N, C-alpha and C positions, 0 to 999 in steps of 0.2 A: 178743360180746353182753354185757349190761352187767346179768344176770339175779339176781336176790338170791333167796338163799336163804328160806325158813317159816318157822324155827324156830332160835333162839338160846338155848343155856343158859350164864348167867354166874356165874361163882362169884367175890366180890368180898367184900372187907372192910371194913365201915362203922362208922366211930367214933360212938354215942351219948352223950349224956350221963354214964352212967357207966362205959358198959366196951364193947369192942369185940367185935360180933354180924358171923358170919360166916354170908352171908345164900346158897343157892343158888337160884336162881331160875329156872322155869319161863318163858320169852319166846318167846312166836310174833310173827309179821310174816304178816299178810296181804294180801292186793291186792287194793286198790278198782278196782274194772271200772264200764265205763259200758257200759249196753243195748248195745254192740257186743261184749261181754268185752272189750276192750281195756282195760290196765292204766292206771290213771289216778294212782293213789295208794295210801298204805298203811297202815293201821294197826297198832298194836304194841298186844299182849297180855303181859301179865305176876301171877304166881304165886310166891308162895317155896313153893319144893318142903314146908318143914315147916311144917306151919299154922301154927306155938306163936308163926313167930317172922314177928309181923304189922308191929310199929311201924316198922320200916325199911327195905321192901320199896320203898315206891317211890324213896328217896330212893337203893336201893341200885341200880335198875334208872338211873333218873335219871344215875347216877357211870359205870354200864356204858357208857350211850350215847357220855358227853361220851368215855370213855377208848377206845369204838370209834371213835366219829363219826358222829354223825348223816349227814354230806353219805352217806360209803362206803354205811352201812348202808341208806339208803332211795335208792339209785343216782340222787341229781338230784333227785328225787319229793318230796310232804308227806311228813310223814311225822307221822299223829299222837299220841298219845301220852295217855293215863286216867294225869290226875294226882289225887291227895286233898288232901284241907286242910290236911296238915299240913307239904306239899311247896311250896303251894304260899306258904305262908307263911315256907319259909326262903331265907335270903337268898345258897344255893348255886343257887337255882335261875338267878341272871344270869349265871349260867355260859352258859345257852343264848342265844344272841342271834343263832341262824339262822334265815331269814325262812322257813325249809322245816318246822319243827319248829312244833304245831299242840298247847297243851294242851286236852285234852277231859277236862272235869270230869262228874265220875259226880253224877246229877239225885237219887241218896242223900243227897248231903254236906248240910248244911245250909246254906239261904244265907241269908245275913243283912249286918247293915253291913258285918263287916267285911271277909266275902269279896270283896262288891262294892267297897267303896275296892280292896281288894287288886290285883283286876283290874282297876281304873280305870287303877290307877297303872301298872300293866306292860302295859297299850294304850297308854298315853303314852308307851312304850318300845317301840312296834313288836313286842308278843308278839300273837298273834294265837290263837283260842279255839273251843272248840267244847262242845257240852254230851252228854252220854251217858245218850242214852234206856235204863234198865235199871228201872224201878219202872211200876205201874199205877197208880201213886197217884190216887182222885175227883178231888182237888181241885189236881191236878199244875200245870194252867197258871198256877191263883194263887198258888203257891208259885216258879215258875220265873219269875215275870213283871218280877221285878228281872234278870232277871241277861239274859234272852232277847237285849234289843237291844243285848248288848256282846260277844253270840257272833257266830262268821259260820258254823258246822258247827252241825248237830242229826243226832248218830247215835243210831240206832234198833237194839238191838240186838234182834235177832227172835228171841233162844230164851230171852231174857226178858220180851219185850212182848207180851200178847195182842193180837192184827190189830185186830180191832173194838174195843178200848178206843182203840187206836190214830187209828182212823178217826174217835172223837167229836172228839178237840185237833188232828185237824191240820187243820181249816178257822183256828183260831187263829194256830195254828203260821206260817199259812200269811203269816199279815199281814207278822211279821217277816222277809219275804226271807232266810230259810236254805236252803243248799245242803247237802239232806235226802241220808246215807249210810244203807241199811240194811244190818246188820253183822249177824254168824254166822251165815248163809244155809246151809242144812246140802241144799237138794233143789231142783231148777229150781220146782216147787208154788208154796215158798216165795217165793221170789225174783219170778217174775209177780204173784203179788196183791200185793209190794208195789209192784211198777213199775205196775203198775192205778189205784195211788194217786196217780200222779206222780212218785214218785223215780227219779232216773235214775244215781245211783251204786249199788253193790251189792260186798259183802266177806263169803267164807266160801267153802269147797269145794264149790258150788254147779255150776260151771263142769266138774263131776268126774262129777254125774250124769246121766250121757247116755242117753236114749233109744235104747236097742240095737234093732236089727232087722234078724235074720237073713233074710229072704227078701231083701233085696235084697243090689247086687252090688257088692263092692267099687270103690270107684273105680279108674279104670285108671294114673292119676298112682303109688294104694297098690301095686297090683297089680305093677307094673315094681319098685319098690323093694322088694317081700316077694321077688318075683324074684331082685332083682341079691342079698339077703339069704343067699339060697340057693347063689349061685353061691358068696358067699364063705365059706359054713358045709363046702363041700367041701376035698377035699385036693388038688384040682386043681392043675396048677402056675401060676407068676405068667402068664404067659405066656400058657395059658388061659382063664384068667380074664379079663384086661387085653381078651381079644378080643374074649371075650363081653360086656364091659361096650359095649364099641364100638358092640355094636347099638341103645343104649339113648343116644344121644346127647343129648337134651334135660337125663336124669339127669344121666349124666358130667359135661358143661360146668357145670350146678348145682354139682353136689356136686365140682370142681376148683376153681370160686369160693367156694368155704365154705369147702374146707381152704387159700385161698392167703389168707383174711380177715386182717387184723388181731389178731384174737381167741386166733388159737391161735400167732401170736408163732416163726412156724417161720423159722428160719437159711436155707431152701432153698424157690424158689420149687417148685410141685409142677406139675411141665407134663403128667404125664401118670396115666394109674390105675394101671400099670404101675411109675412111680416113686414112687407114693402107695405102693402096697404095701411096694416094698423101703423105703423112707423110715419110715413108720408102723405098718407090718405090720395083717394084717386084721382082726384081731380092735378094733383101735380103728376102723379105718376099718368092719367090720361096724356100730359103734356110732353114726358121726358119720352116717352113711347113715342110720339111723334117725330122728336126728334135723333132718337134712335133710326129713324128710318132712312134720316139724311146721311147716313154711316153706312147706310145697308152695301149701296154701288159703288161706293166709293174706295177705288184701290190704294189710294197714297193717305198722309196724314188726313184727320178731322182737320186738326188747323187751318189746314191749307182749302179746305171745300168752303168756297163764294157761299155757295148756298144755305151753309151750317151756318157760316159767317153773318151772315142777312138775317137768319131767322131769329138768331141767338141777339141781335141788333132790335128787332121789332121786338121779342119779348121783352126786353131790358128797358126798352122806351116805354112801351104801354101798361107792363108793372109800375112801373115807376108813377108817371103821370096819372093813372087811374086813382090814383087815392091821393095827388092832391086836386083835384076837383070837390068841389062844396057838394057837390049834388052822392058822389062814392059812395054806394052801397057793395056790400060783402058781395053777393053776387056778379057787379062789374068788376071789383077788383079780383075774382076766381078767374072771369071768361076773357078779360083782358090777353092776359099772354097767353092764352091756349088757340085765342083768335089771332094771335102774332102768327103762332106754327099755324096752324091753318092753312092762311092765308101764303106759304110758301110752298104747298103741296102740290100748284099747278105746273110752276116751274120743273119741280121735283119731277113729277110723275109724267108729264110731258101729253097728258089729257089737261081740257076743261072741266073748270069746277060742279059743273052741272052734273057729269058723270061720278066724278068724286063723290059729290053730294048724294049721290044715288047708291054707295056704300055705307054712307055714313047717317046714324040717326041724328040729326041736330034741330036747335029751334030754330025755326025761320029768322030769329034775331037776329043768329049767329052770320046765318047764312047773306043774309043781307047784309050785312054788317061787311063781309065779304066781298062781295058782287057786285055793292053798288053805294058801299060807305053810307050805309043809312045808320043812324043813332049814335052815340055816343062812341060805342066799339066800332063802328066807322069812320067816325072823325077821330081819333086817335089812332086808326089803321092808315089811315088816308093822311096824319100828320108821320108818320115811321115813313111812307111810300114816297113823302114829297119830301123829306130827305135825303135821300139814295137820287133822286133826280136833283138835285142842287137848284130845285126852287125857291128860292127865298123868299117869294113874295106869296105864296101859298102856306108857306109854314107859319110866317105872319098872320093872315085871314085867321087861319083854323087856330096858333094860341088863339086867338081874343072871341072866338065862334065858342072854345072849349072853357072861355073861363080862365084861361090862362097866362102868365106871363114871361117873359123873355129868361125870368133866373126860375123856374120851376123847371122850364125845359133845358135849360143847360146843367141843373141839378140832377134830373134823370138822364141826361147823356154822361156825365161825369159818374154817374153810377154802374152806367153799361159798360165803361172803361175796368173800375173795377171790379165787375163778376165774372169779364169774359178772360 
């Protein structure tokens, strides 16, 4: 899978005109989805942890992108980056010639002849631009008119812009044939509201806002997955487990194909469930069995599935961070990625955790970690979810509570980029 994580913390040193400034940036990456909830692009957001250091944080972010590699960060897709006036005029912008990178200018920036000239200059060098709509100015269109013919994308921040106010300017915007993206969407209701306006691309964690219905039966395919998971949770011998797996030939075949895929880079071809158990172990096998559930009803590429994307992200973050805890144990290390994937079953299956847990034999500690963020596993999960929701204050507080520093978190997220 070429799935990427949602959040990156980057600490780098930037030289200003007077002195060296050390910026610690809260950087998040949100997938851009189409109406079928299939990943198309990504939007990057960033802000300095120390609000007193505002001047160089855009430059810090772009240098971080250059050091890490935009192609690696975006998985080969387009990456929208908000850029301020200072960075637009900075010569270091010429470092970025990748066609995947799209600079999004905030509509709060003053638009004058100098900016227009600079955008025209960069467009001549094949740079692509977007407008990031974050204000409800009454004379918005008249202010943006000089810039609108020069941009290809229009990104609406739904958390900052009033829907009714946006509707009034939408007809004029359509004259410019812009590709529109509604961003920072927190729930399905907001997504549907902007969808009815004709917008076809969306960003935010709304795809996790599933309507739960405990009256319905869990899908048969998921029931089989949960049954096999229970088998792996038992203390039965390997041969007994392999025999019971054989009664579910469809899932067993898919699982073997999944484990033999290039994504795992295994040295040996796995030919049977017994072989998988001997080579990998039941704890890892149960996690991959759960991940397989995310592809059961997906008609497109797994790499386009935002639920699988999020499951992999939570798993990578928790697996790395648990081993950075001074009080980490083997049990915590084993259970952290398992809890990460289990936490995604509710939006996947569309029923509550209570109903799902009725079908799985789980320790109460694991259940409470998922439902109430109890204990160390719960705090690690809450930290992962806070990154998805762009909750910078919550992230900082949880790092302190867990005894983790920002450097450890940065490393965890960088590792998640490498693995997905």
